C-alpha positions in Angstrom: 93.7 139.3 99.1 92.8 138.1 95.6 94.6 134.7 95.9 92.8 133.9 99.2 89.5 134.9 97.7 90.1 132.8 94.6 91.1 129.8 96.7 88.0 130.2 98.9 85.8 130.3 95.8 87.5 127.2 94.4 86.9 125.4 97.7 83.7 123.4 96.8 85.1 122.4 93.4 88.4 121.3 95.0 86.4 119.3 97.6 84.5 117.4 95.0 87.8 116.8 93.1 89.4 115.4 96.2 86.3 113.3 96.8 86.7 111.7 93.4 90.4 111.0 94.0 89.7 109.6 97.5 87.1 107.1 96.0 89.7 106.2 93.5 92.0 105.2 96.4 89.3 103.6 98.5 88.0 101.2 95.9 91.4 99.4 95.2 92.0 98.9 99.0 88.5 97.7 99.5 89.0 95.3 96.5 91.9 93.6 98.4 90.5 93.3 101.9 86.9 92.4 101.0 87.9 89.4 98.8 89.9 87.8 101.7 86.8 87.4 103.8 85.0 85.6 100.9 87.5 82.9 100.3 85.8 80.2 102.5 82.5 80.9 100.7 84.1 80.7 97.3 85.6 77.3 98.2 82.1 76.0 98.9 80.5 77.8 95.9 82.9 76.4 93.4 83.9 73.2 95.1 87.5 74.3 94.9 90.6 73.9 97.2 92.1 76.8 99.2 95.1 76.7 96.8 92.8 77.4 93.9 90.6 80.1 95.5 93.6 82.0 96.9 94.3 83.1 93.3 91.2 85.3 93.6 93.4 87.4 95.8 96.8 86.7 94.2 95.7 87.5 90.7 94.5 90.9 91.8 97.6 91.7 93.8 100.0 90.5 91.1 98.2 92.6 88.4 98.6 95.7 90.6 102.2 95.0 91.5 103.4 94.3 87.9 101.5 97.0 86.1 101.5 100.0 88.4 104.7 101.6 87.2 103.9 101.2 83.6 100.4 102.6 83.8 101.7 105.5 85.8 104.1 106.4 83.0 101.3 105.9 80.4 99.2 108.4 82.3 102.1 111.0 82.0 102.1 110.4 78.2 98.3 110.2 77.4 96.9 112.5 80.1 96.3 111.4 83.7 92.6 112.4 83.9 91.8 110.5 80.7 93.6 107.3 81.9 92.2 107.6 85.4 88.7 107.6 84.0 89.5 104.6 81.9 90.9 102.8 85.0 87.8 103.5 87.0 85.7 102.1 84.1 87.8 99.0 83.8 87.7 98.4 87.5 83.9 98.8 87.6 83.1 96.7 84.6 85.5 94.0 85.8 83.8 94.0 89.2 80.4 93.4 87.5 82.0 90.5 85.6 83.5 89.1 88.8 80.1 89.1 90.4 78.5 87.3 87.4 81.4 84.8 86.9 79.9 81.2 86.5 83.3 79.4 87.1 86.4 80.0 89.2 88.9 80.4 86.3 86.7 83.2 84.8 86.5 84.9 88.2 90.3 84.8 88.6 90.7 86.2 85.1 88.3 89.0 85.8 90.1 89.7 89.1 93.3 90.2 87.1 91.5 92.7 84.9 90.1 94.4 88.0 93.7 94.6 89.3 94.6 96.5 86.1 92.0 99.1 86.8 93.1 99.3 90.4 96.7 99.8 89.4 95.7 102.8 87.2 93.5 104.3 90.0 96.2 103.9 92.7 99.0 105.3 90.5 97.1 108.3 89.0 95.0 109.4 91.9 98.1 110.4 93.9 99.7 111.9 90.8 96.6 114.1 90.1 96.9 115.7 93.5 99.9 117.8 92.3 97.8 119.4 89.5 94.4 119.6 91.2 95.3 120.8 94.7 97.3 123.9 95.7 100.9 123.1 96.9 100.2 124.5 100.4 97.4 121.9 100.8 99.2 118.9 99.3 100.0 117.3 102.7 96.3 117.5 103.7 95.2 116.0 100.4 97.7 113.2 100.8 96.4 112.6 104.3 92.9 112.2 103.0 94.0 109.7 100.4 95.9 107.8 103.2 92.7 107.8 105.3 90.8 106.3 102.3 93.3 103.6 101.8 93.2 102.6 105.5 89.3 102.8 105.6 89.1 100.5 102.6 91.4 98.0 104.4 89.5 98.2 107.6 86.0 98.2 106.1 86.5 95.2 103.8 86.2 92.3 106.3 83.1 93.7 108.1 81.3 94.9 104.9 82.2 91.7 103.1 80.8 89.5 105.9 77.5 91.5 105.9 77.2 91.4 102.1 77.9 87.6 101.9 75.3 86.9 104.7 72.7 89.1 103.0 73.2 88.4 99.3 75.9 85.8 98.7 79.5 86.1 97.4 78.7 88.1 94.2 77.7 91.0 96.4 81.3 91.7 97.5 82.2 92.5 93.9 78.9 94.1 92.8 79.1 96.7 95.6 81.8 98.3 93.5 79.3 99.3 90.8 77.6 102.2 92.5 80.9 103.3 94.1 82.7 103.1 90.8 80.0 105.0 89.0 80.2 107.8 91.6 84.0 108.0 91.4 83.7 108.2 87.6 81.2 111.0 87.7 83.2 113.0 90.3 86.5 112.7 88.4 84.8 113.4 85.0 83.1 116.6 86.3 85.6 118.1 88.6 89.2 116.9 87.9 91.0 119.3 85.6 92.4 117.8 82.4 96.2 117.2 82.4 98.1 117.8 79.2 99.8 114.7 77.8 103.5 114.9 77.2 104.2 116.3 73.8 106.2 114.1 71.4 108.6 117.0 70.7 109.7 116.8 74.3 111.5 113.5 73.6 109.0 111.3 75.3 107.7 107.9 74.4 106.4 104.7 75.9 109.0 102.0 76.6 107.2 98.8 75.7 110.2 96.4 76.1 111.2 97.9 79.5 107.6 97.8 80.7 107.1 94.1 79.8 110.5 93.2 81.3 109.8 95.0 84.5 106.3 93.4 84.8 107.8 89.9 84.3 110.5 90.6 86.9 108.1 91.9 89.5 105.8 88.9 88.8 108.7 86.5 89.4 109.6 88.2 92.6 106.0 88.3 93.9 105.3 84.7 93.0 108.6 83.6 94.6 107.4 85.1 97.9 103.8 84.0 97.8 103.5 80.5 96.3 104.2 77.4 98.4 102.2 78.5 101.5 105.3 79.2 103.6 107.4 76.3 102.2 110.4 77.8 100.3 111.5 75.2 97.7 113.2 74.9 94.4 110.5 76.7 92.5 110.7 79.7 94.8 114.5 79.8 94.3 114.2 79.5 90.5 111.7 82.4 90.5 114.0 84.6 92.7 116.9 83.8 90.4 114.7 84.8 87.5 113.8 88.1 89.2 117.5 88.8 89.8 118.2 88.2 86.1 115.2 90.3 85.2 116.6 93.3 87.2 120.0 93.0 85.4 118.3 92.8 82.0 116.0 95.7 82.8 118.8 98.0 83.8 120.7 97.0 80.6 117.6 97.7 78.4 116.9 101.0 80.1 120.4 102.2 79.7 120.1 101.8 75.9 116.4 102.7 75.4 115.6 105.9 73.6 112.6 106.6 75.9 113.3 104.5 79.1 110.4 103.7 81.4 112.7 104.5 84.4 115.9 106.5 83.7 118.7 105.0 85.7 119.8 108.5 86.4 116.6 109.1 88.4 118.1 107.0 91.2 121.0 109.5 91.5 118.4 111.7 93.3 119.1 110.9 97.0 115.6 112.2 98.1 113.8 109.9 95.7 116.0 106.9 96.7 115.3 107.6 100.4 111.6 107.9 99.8 111.3 104.7 97.9 113.6 102.6 100.2 111.9 103.9 103.4 108.5 103.2 102.0 109.4 99.6 101.2 111.0 99.0 104.6 108.0 100.5 106.5 105.5 98.5 104.5 107.5 95.4 105.3 107.1 96.1 109.0 103.4 97.1 108.7 102.6 93.8 107.1 104.0 92.0 110.1 101.1 93.4 112.2 98.6 92.0 109.8 100.3 88.6 109.3 101.8 87.9 112.7 99.1 89.6 114.8 96.2 87.1 114.4 98.4 84.1 115.2 99.8 85.8 118.4 96.4 86.9 119.6 94.8 83.5 119.0 97.6 81.2 120.1 99.5 83.1 122.7 96.7 85.2 124.2 93.8 82.7 123.6 91.4 85.2 122.0 88.5 83.9 119.9 88.0 84.8 116.2 85.7 87.7 116.9 88.0 89.2 119.4 91.0 88.7 117.1 89.2 90.5 114.3 88.3 93.4 116.6 91.9 93.9 117.8 93.3 93.6 114.3 90.8 96.1 112.9 92.1 98.7 115.4 95.2 99.3 113.4 93.6 100.3 110.1 91.0 102.3 112.1 93.7 104.3 113.9 95.5 104.9 110.6 92.2 106.2 109.0 91.6 108.6 111.9 95.1 110.0 112.0 96.0 110.3 108.3 94.1 113.5 107.7 95.4 115.3 110.8 98.9 114.1 109.9 98.5 115.8 106.5 97.8 119.1 108.2 101.0 118.6 110.3 103.0 118.0 107.2 101.7 121.2 105.6 102.6 123.2 108.6 105.9 121.6 109.8 107.4 120.1 106.6 107.6 116.6 105.1 111.1 115.7 106.2 110.8 116.3 110.0 107.4 114.5 110.0 108.9 111.6 108.1 111.5 111.3 110.8 109.0 111.6 113.6 106.8 109.0 112.0 109.7 106.6 111.7 110.8 107.2 115.3 107.2 106.4 116.4 107.1 103.1 114.4 110.6 102.1 115.7 109.6 102.8 119.3 106.4 100.8 118.9 108.4 97.8 117.5 110.8 98.0 120.5 107.8 97.8 122.8 106.4 94.8 121.0 109.8 93.2 121.2 110.3 93.6 125.0 106.9 93.8 126.6 106.0 90.4 128.2 103.1 88.4 126.9 101.8 88.1 130.4 100.5 91.7 130.2 97.8 90.5 127.8 96.1 92.3 125.0 97.1 95.8 126.3 100.8 94.9 125.7 100.0 94.3 122.1 97.3 96.8 121.3 99.0 99.8 122.9 102.1 99.6 120.7 100.0 98.8 117.7 98.1 102.1 118.2 101.4 104.0 118.3 102.7 102.1 115.3 99.7 102.7 113.0 99.3 106.3 114.0 103.0 106.8 113.3 102.7 104.9 110.0 99.9 107.3 108.9 102.2 110.3 109.6 105.2 108.7 107.8 103.2 107.7 104.8 101.6 111.1 104.3 104.9 112.9 104.9 106.9 110.6 102.7 104.5 110.7 99.8 104.2 114.5 100.0 108.0 114.9 100.2 108.7 112.7 97.2 105.9 114.1 95.0 106.8 117.7 95.8 110.0 117.5 93.9 108.7 115.7 90.8 108.3 117.4 87.4 104.7 117.4 86.1 105.7 115.1 83.2 106.9 112.4 85.6 104.2 112.5 88.4 102.4 109.4 87.2 105.6 107.4 86.9 106.9 108.3 90.3 103.5 107.8 91.9 103.5 104.3 90.4 107.0 103.8 91.8 105.9 104.8 95.3 103.0 102.5 95.2 105.2 99.7 93.9 107.7 100.2 96.7 104.9 99.8 99.2 103.4 96.7 97.5 106.9 95.0 97.3 107.3 95.8 101.0 103.9 94.2 101.8 104.8 91.1 99.8 108.3 90.9 101.4 106.8 91.4 104.9 104.3 88.6 104.4 107.0 86.1 103.5 110.1 87.2 105.4 108.7 88.4 108.7 106.2 85.6 108.6 109.1 83.1 108.4 110.9 85.0 111.3 107.7 84.7 113.4 107.4 80.9 112.7 111.0 80.5 113.8 111.3 82.8 116.7 108.0 84.2 117.9 106.6 87.7 118.3 109.4 89.3 120.2 112.1 88.2 117.7 109.9 89.3 114.8 109.5 92.9 116.1 113.2 93.1 117.1 114.0 92.5 113.5 111.3 95.0 112.6 112.8 97.6 114.8 116.2 97.0 113.1 114.5 97.6 109.7 113.0 100.8 110.9 116.4 101.9 112.2 117.7 101.3 108.7 114.9 103.5 107.3 115.7 106.2 109.8 119.3 106.2 108.7 118.4 106.3 105.0 116.0 109.2 105.6 118.5 111.1 107.7 121.5 110.6 105.4 120.0 110.7 102.0 116.9 112.9 102.0 117.4 116.6 101.2 116.8 119.0 104.1 113.7 121.2 104.2 114.5 123.3 101.2 113.3 121.4 98.1 115.2 121.5 94.9 113.6 122.4 91.6 111.2 119.8 90.3 113.1 116.8 89.2 113.1 116.2 85.5 112.9 119.9 84.5 115.7 121.9 83.3 117.2 124.3 85.9 
């Protein structure tokens, strides 16, 4: 049993490697949720309006959304370990500068730089799983990364409140310094180096395509976030600009010598299914975070503390179930677990759409527990299934595309399902959400390859 013995001996090293990758996922999630809790304090500290301080959050999210595909591809070309270390360093230094910022414009600028580091960490941590973790344990590793993302989301509000009360708003950024340093040391010491793509392989970095994609994504994200729920002429102009950007991007990529995203990649039905399903599920998940607080406070009459406790149950359930979900994916396969996760999310949405408000908190919290546990299963299975068929030279790019599909879903969910809730209430919102999950089920059933995976995409047969 030499292979089993070798794997056992490599166990401690592998655990430290996974710990470094897990921290690289935890910190970007924490960077999003911990800043939200600090916005009222920042308004007082800088004497600014809400519209001004909200850019502390928006600058970070826009940087991640617009850059994540490009930095994923750059990692494929330069070496994923090298760029991941650079991303951790950028994130950590930018966090220090955020905490020391004397004025709001500088803080917003440093948050954008922090978002660059976060984009690198999110794109490359997942991509590094394929080369650092044995294939038979990929699902478990993806489950651990999913747990870290959920823990970061759940931990942010509580930790941020404690830090602000104890040491003021700079502490919500300075907390990243020891955590970032630890992540850097773990990745530096334990993650094996990845060979960059060789120029003779016909690879290069597509600067025009990267800039055009970033501008297109920025236009789309701004169209759905500015205006505080009022969709006006500026939003329409930005959406039109995003649509034009998509057309130009496809035209540029079709003619590029080394395209950022080869249009032919989307001929792969499994990749299309994974990306589309990820975006649809993220759209629905965001409804629980955006719609939930309003329903709990206005319809059920809960106070702020009770609302926070109920809302935190979703990320907590996801954190507890992601790792076991990974083990299920390893044993039973990615595709059936993706379908099971989608079925659970869809069933929970139906319950939220039909259960009467008179049943109280239980009628909301019960389905939410089902939904978030099913989301953890789907996310782990979907990420595992997509990344399993990717050639090593494209792992960073496709990991970035997966994260991008999720971010676009979160942005779309905030705007679109928030508008549905404002117009029709909770039951209509989750009826629409159930229809979206039905679409994701159809896509996964019809497009994704059965259990037998093809040869890694991007490699010659």
